[in-house]
C-alpha positions as CSV (number, residue, x, y, z in Angstrom):
1,M,-108.4,-55.7,-45.1
2,T,-106.9,-58.4,-42.9
3,R,-106.2,-58.0,-39.1
4,A,-102.5,-58.0,-39.8
5,V,-102.6,-55.2,-42.3
6,V,-104.7,-53.1,-40.0
7,I,-102.3,-53.6,-37.1
8,G,-99.4,-52.9,-39.5
9,A,-101.0,-49.6,-40.4
10,M,-101.6,-48.7,-36.8
11,L,-97.9,-49.4,-36.0
12,S,-96.7,-47.1,-38.8
13,V,-99.0,-44.3,-37.5
14,V,-98.3,-44.6,-33.8
15,M,-94.5,-45.1,-34.3
16,P,-93.1,-43.6,-37.5
17,C,-89.8,-45.5,-37.2
18,A,-91.7,-48.8,-36.9
19,A,-91.2,-49.9,-40.5
20,P,-89.6,-53.3,-39.4
21,L,-92.5,-53.8,-37.0
22,A,-95.2,-53.1,-39.6
23,Q,-93.5,-55.4,-42.1
24,A,-93.4,-58.2,-39.5
25,A,-97.1,-57.5,-38.7
26,T,-98.2,-58.0,-42.2
27,A,-96.4,-61.3,-42.5
28,D,-98.4,-63.0,-39.7
29,T,-101.3,-64.8,-41.2
30,R,-102.0,-67.3,-38.5
31,P,-105.5,-67.2,-36.9
32,A,-105.4,-65.1,-33.8
33,G,-106.5,-66.1,-30.3
34,P,-108.9,-63.9,-28.3
35,V,-106.1,-61.6,-26.9
36,A,-104.5,-61.1,-30.3
37,K,-107.8,-60.2,-31.8
38,R,-108.1,-57.3,-29.4
39,G,-104.5,-56.5,-30.1
40,V,-103.7,-55.5,-26.5
41,V,-103.3,-57.1,-23.2
42,K,-104.9,-55.0,-20.4
43,P,-104.1,-54.8,-16.7
44,G,-106.0,-57.4,-14.8
45,E,-105.8,-60.0,-17.6
46,E,-103.6,-63.1,-17.6
47,A,-100.3,-62.5,-19.4
48,P,-100.4,-64.7,-22.5
49,N,-97.7,-67.4,-22.3
50,F,-95.0,-67.5,-24.9
51,Q,-91.7,-69.3,-25.7
52,L,-88.8,-67.3,-27.2
53,R,-85.2,-68.0,-27.6
54,D,-82.6,-66.2,-25.6
55,M,-79.1,-65.1,-26.7
56,N,-77.8,-68.6,-26.3
57,G,-80.6,-70.2,-28.3
58,Q,-82.4,-71.6,-25.2
59,L,-86.2,-71.5,-25.1
60,V,-87.6,-69.3,-22.3
61,S,-91.3,-69.5,-21.4
62,L,-93.1,-66.8,-19.4
63,S,-95.0,-69.6,-17.6
64,D,-91.7,-70.9,-16.2
65,L,-91.5,-67.7,-14.2
66,R,-94.7,-68.1,-12.2
67,G,-94.1,-67.1,-8.6
68,K,-91.9,-64.2,-9.6
69,V,-92.7,-60.6,-10.5
70,V,-91.7,-60.1,-14.2
71,L,-90.9,-56.9,-16.0
72,L,-91.7,-57.8,-19.6
73,N,-90.1,-55.2,-21.9
74,F,-90.5,-55.0,-25.7
75,W,-87.6,-53.0,-27.3
76,A,-85.2,-52.8,-30.2
77,T,-81.6,-51.7,-30.6
78,W,-82.6,-49.1,-33.1
79,C,-85.0,-47.5,-30.7
80,G,-83.4,-44.5,-29.0
81,P,-85.7,-44.4,-25.8
82,C,-85.1,-48.2,-25.4
83,R,-81.4,-47.7,-25.4
84,I,-81.6,-45.0,-22.8
85,E,-83.7,-47.0,-20.3
86,M,-81.7,-50.2,-20.5
87,P,-78.9,-49.2,-18.1
88,A,-81.5,-48.3,-15.4
89,M,-83.3,-51.6,-16.1
90,E,-80.0,-53.4,-15.4
91,R,-79.5,-51.6,-12.1
92,L,-83.1,-52.5,-11.1
93,Y,-82.4,-56.1,-12.1
94,R,-79.4,-56.2,-9.8
95,A,-81.4,-54.7,-6.9
96,Y,-83.7,-57.7,-6.4
97,P,-83.1,-61.5,-6.0
98,R,-83.8,-63.8,-8.9
99,K,-86.1,-65.9,-6.7
100,D,-88.6,-62.9,-6.6
101,F,-88.0,-60.8,-9.7
102,E,-87.1,-61.3,-13.3
103,I,-86.7,-59.0,-16.4
104,L,-87.4,-60.4,-19.9
105,A,-86.3,-57.9,-22.5
106,V,-87.9,-59.0,-25.7
107,S,-86.0,-57.7,-28.7
108,T,-87.9,-57.0,-31.9
109,D,-84.7,-56.7,-34.0
110,A,-85.0,-58.8,-37.1
111,Q,-81.3,-59.5,-37.0
112,G,-81.6,-61.2,-33.6
113,A,-78.3,-61.9,-31.6
114,A,-76.2,-60.3,-34.4
115,V,-77.3,-56.9,-33.1
116,T,-78.4,-57.6,-29.5
117,R,-75.3,-59.3,-28.4
118,P,-73.0,-56.3,-29.1
119,F,-75.5,-54.1,-27.4
120,Q,-75.7,-56.4,-24.4
121,E,-71.9,-56.5,-24.1
122,E,-71.5,-52.8,-24.6
123,N,-74.0,-52.0,-21.8
124,H,-73.0,-54.9,-19.5
125,L,-76.6,-56.2,-19.4
126,T,-77.1,-59.4,-17.4
127,F,-80.9,-59.8,-17.6
128,P,-82.3,-62.2,-20.3
129,I,-82.7,-60.8,-23.8
130,L,-85.2,-62.8,-25.9
131,H,-85.8,-62.6,-29.6
132,D,-89.1,-61.9,-31.3
133,A,-87.8,-61.2,-34.8
134,D,-91.2,-61.8,-36.4
135,F,-93.0,-59.7,-33.7
136,R,-95.7,-62.4,-33.0
137,V,-95.4,-62.1,-29.3
138,G,-95.3,-58.3,-29.5
139,L,-98.5,-58.3,-31.6
140,T,-100.2,-60.6,-29.1
141,Y,-99.4,-58.2,-26.3
142,G,-100.4,-55.1,-28.4
143,A,-96.9,-53.5,-28.2
144,R,-97.6,-50.8,-30.8
145,T,-94.8,-48.5,-29.6
146,L,-91.3,-49.2,-28.3
147,P,-90.4,-49.5,-25.6
148,M,-93.5,-51.0,-24.0
149,T,-93.4,-52.7,-20.7
150,F,-95.9,-55.0,-18.9
151,M,-95.5,-55.7,-15.2
152,V,-96.7,-59.2,-14.4
153,D,-97.4,-60.3,-10.9
154,R,-96.5,-63.6,-9.2
155,Q,-99.8,-65.2,-10.4
156,G,-99.2,-64.3,-14.0
157,I,-101.6,-61.4,-14.2
158,V,-100.6,-58.1,-16.0
159,R,-100.8,-55.4,-13.3
160,Q,-99.3,-52.5,-15.3
161,Q,-98.9,-51.5,-18.9
162,I,-96.3,-48.8,-19.4
163,F,-95.8,-47.0,-22.7
164,G,-92.5,-45.4,-23.4
165,A,-89.1,-45.3,-21.6
166,R,-89.0,-45.0,-17.8
167,D,-86.4,-44.2,-15.2
168,W,-86.3,-47.7,-13.6
169,E,-84.2,-46.3,-10.8
170,A,-86.9,-43.9,-9.6
171,P,-88.5,-44.6,-6.2
172,E,-91.8,-45.2,-8.0
173,A,-90.3,-48.1,-9.9
174,H,-89.0,-49.7,-6.8
175,Q,-92.3,-49.2,-5.0
176,L,-94.1,-50.9,-7.8
177,I,-91.8,-53.9,-7.7
178,K,-92.1,-54.2,-3.9
179,L,-95.8,-53.9,-4.0
180,L,-96.1,-56.7,-6.6
181,M,-93.7,-58.9,-4.6
182,K,-96.1,-58.7,-1.7
183,S,-99.1,-59.9,-3.8
């Protein structure tokens, strides 16, 4: 059994509504790097760099954000908990200056901007939405459930791995951002 099939099976067990993710996982036959072989990025490890297109078709690289705290969130428009946490993520995004803090919302929707643009407009989201339709970046990070968030510090190190939706307006969320900004 190939690595991609095993990961696809894990996705369908961990997240019953993950059929699109499992299908994308089985389609990836490229040789995996050391992080992808493990299937999860852990706190204390360097965040793997990636390039994905935003809503306007522009390439965005994680490495371009070095020096900023980055909230890297894997989500989909069909994911109920993802939809619930997005408005609070927007308020968090507006609370901090772009020179210090960035949110990258990585959509796993296979339809890309056709479904994320209406969602973005409806919810007045201003943070960058990137598209990972084939779920290659999601697999590299080990995002087996949605939403899944990685907090990356200014040096590009993953400091927190957060499973599930969160109240990004909670004092704990702001404390975490401020703590990472000091590092």
